[in-house]
C-alpha positions as CSV (number, residue, x, y, z in Angstrom):
1,M,-151.9,146.2,-13.7
2,R,-151.6,142.5,-14.6
3,S,-151.4,139.8,-12.0
4,Y,-150.1,136.3,-12.7
5,R,-151.4,132.9,-11.4
6,V,-148.9,130.7,-9.8
7,S,-148.4,128.5,-12.9
8,E,-147.8,131.6,-15.1
9,A,-145.3,133.0,-12.7
10,A,-143.5,129.6,-12.5
11,A,-143.3,129.5,-16.3
12,L,-141.9,133.0,-16.5
13,L,-139.3,132.3,-13.8
14,G,-138.4,128.9,-15.1
15,V,-139.3,127.2,-11.8
16,S,-142.0,124.8,-10.5
17,D,-145.4,125.9,-9.1
18,D,-144.2,124.6,-5.7
19,T,-141.2,126.9,-5.8
20,V,-143.4,129.9,-6.5
21,R,-145.6,128.9,-3.6
22,R,-142.5,128.6,-1.3
23,L,-141.3,132.1,-2.5
24,V,-144.7,133.5,-1.5
25,D,-144.8,131.7,1.8
26,S,-141.3,132.9,2.7
27,G,-142.2,136.5,1.8
28,Q,-139.8,136.8,-1.1
29,V,-142.6,137.4,-3.6
30,P,-145.8,139.2,-2.5
31,A,-149.1,137.6,-3.5
32,E,-152.8,138.3,-3.4
33,T,-155.9,136.2,-3.6
34,D,-158.2,136.9,-6.5
35,S,-162.1,136.8,-6.4
36,A,-162.0,133.1,-7.1
37,G,-159.7,132.4,-4.2
38,R,-156.6,131.7,-6.4
39,L,-153.2,132.9,-5.4
40,T,-151.9,135.6,-7.8
41,I,-148.7,137.7,-8.0
42,P,-148.9,141.3,-9.0
43,G,-146.9,141.9,-12.2
44,P,-144.6,144.6,-10.9
45,D,-143.6,142.4,-7.9
46,L,-143.0,139.5,-10.3
47,A,-140.9,141.8,-12.5
48,A,-138.8,142.9,-9.5
49,Y,-138.2,139.3,-8.5
50,A,-137.3,138.3,-12.1
51,E,-134.7,141.1,-12.1
52,S,-133.1,139.7,-9.1
53,R,-133.0,136.0,-10.3
54,P,-132.8,135.9,-14.1
55,Q,-133.7,132.6,-15.8
56,A,-135.1,131.8,-19.3
57,A,-138.8,131.4,-19.9
58,E,-140.8,129.7,-22.7
59,D,-142.3,131.8,-25.5
60,P,-146.1,131.7,-24.8
61,F,-147.1,133.3,-28.1
62,G,-144.9,131.4,-30.6
63,G,-146.5,132.8,-33.7
64,A,-145.3,131.9,-37.2
65,L,-142.8,134.6,-38.1
66,S,-139.7,134.7,-40.1
67,A,-137.9,136.2,-37.1
68,R,-136.5,133.3,-35.2
69,N,-134.9,135.2,-32.3
70,R,-137.7,135.4,-29.8
71,L,-137.0,136.1,-26.1
72,T,-139.9,135.8,-23.7
73,G,-139.8,138.1,-20.7
74,I,-141.4,140.4,-18.3
75,V,-141.4,144.2,-18.7
76,T,-139.3,145.8,-16.0
77,E,-139.2,149.4,-17.0
78,V,-141.0,151.7,-19.4
79,R,-140.1,155.3,-20.2
80,T,-142.0,157.5,-22.7
81,D,-141.8,161.1,-23.9
82,G,-144.1,162.7,-26.4
83,V,-143.1,160.5,-29.4
84,M,-140.9,157.6,-28.4
85,G,-140.8,155.0,-25.7
86,Q,-138.0,152.9,-24.2
87,V,-139.1,149.5,-23.0
88,Q,-136.9,147.2,-20.9
89,L,-137.5,143.4,-20.7
90,R,-135.9,140.8,-18.5
91,C,-135.7,137.7,-20.6
92,G,-134.1,135.1,-18.4
93,P,-130.5,136.2,-17.9
94,H,-130.8,138.8,-20.7
95,R,-131.9,142.4,-20.4
96,I,-133.4,143.7,-23.7
97,T,-134.0,147.4,-24.3
98,S,-136.2,148.4,-27.3
99,L,-137.0,151.9,-28.6
100,I,-140.5,152.0,-30.0
101,S,-143.2,154.6,-30.5
102,A,-145.1,155.9,-27.5
103,D,-148.3,154.9,-29.4
104,S,-147.0,151.3,-29.5
105,V,-146.2,151.3,-25.8
106,R,-149.8,152.3,-25.2
107,D,-151.4,150.0,-27.8
108,L,-149.5,147.0,-26.4
109,G,-150.3,147.9,-22.8
110,L,-146.6,147.8,-21.9
111,E,-146.0,148.5,-18.2
112,P,-143.8,147.0,-15.5
113,G,-145.0,143.4,-14.9
114,A,-146.6,142.9,-18.4
115,L,-145.7,139.7,-20.3
116,A,-144.0,140.4,-23.6
117,V,-141.8,138.8,-26.2
118,A,-138.8,140.5,-27.8
119,V,-138.8,139.5,-31.5
120,I,-135.5,140.3,-33.1
121,K,-134.8,140.3,-36.8
122,A,-131.6,141.9,-37.9
123,T,-129.6,141.9,-41.1
124,T,-126.4,142.8,-39.3
125,V,-124.8,141.6,-36.1
126,I,-121.6,143.2,-34.8
127,I,-119.2,141.3,-32.7
128,E,-116.7,142.9,-30.4
129,S,-113.7,141.3,-28.7
130,E,-111.0,142.5,-26.2
131,G,-108.2,142.4,-28.7
132,A,-108.1,142.8,-32.5
133,A,-105.4,141.2,-34.7
134,E,-102.8,143.8,-35.6
């Protein structure tokens, strides 16, 4: 299970380090102290808080890809069966669900609280509206 330092948690939540410390002090976000004496937040606890207060985060990986739609988030749920996995990310105000192989779930170490980026490349986008012209 991954834990996040205060600055990492702040970046994911889109708030300041001081805000994260206040959240910890008020008991809204559980925290632990690591072996170096630094305050850390367990990934699953940060994921639960992120679900309750969605805000956008910066992309920490920012690799050079042709896909320009990159949403940084925290894994909030993972379901797998024998072959396939369903991974849910909270990317700021957006909830992204992806179906990937169970092998990829394991290879990427995806579990609630893990940092991940949804990279979206599509040739088709379908738009819906309430009323269609008749």
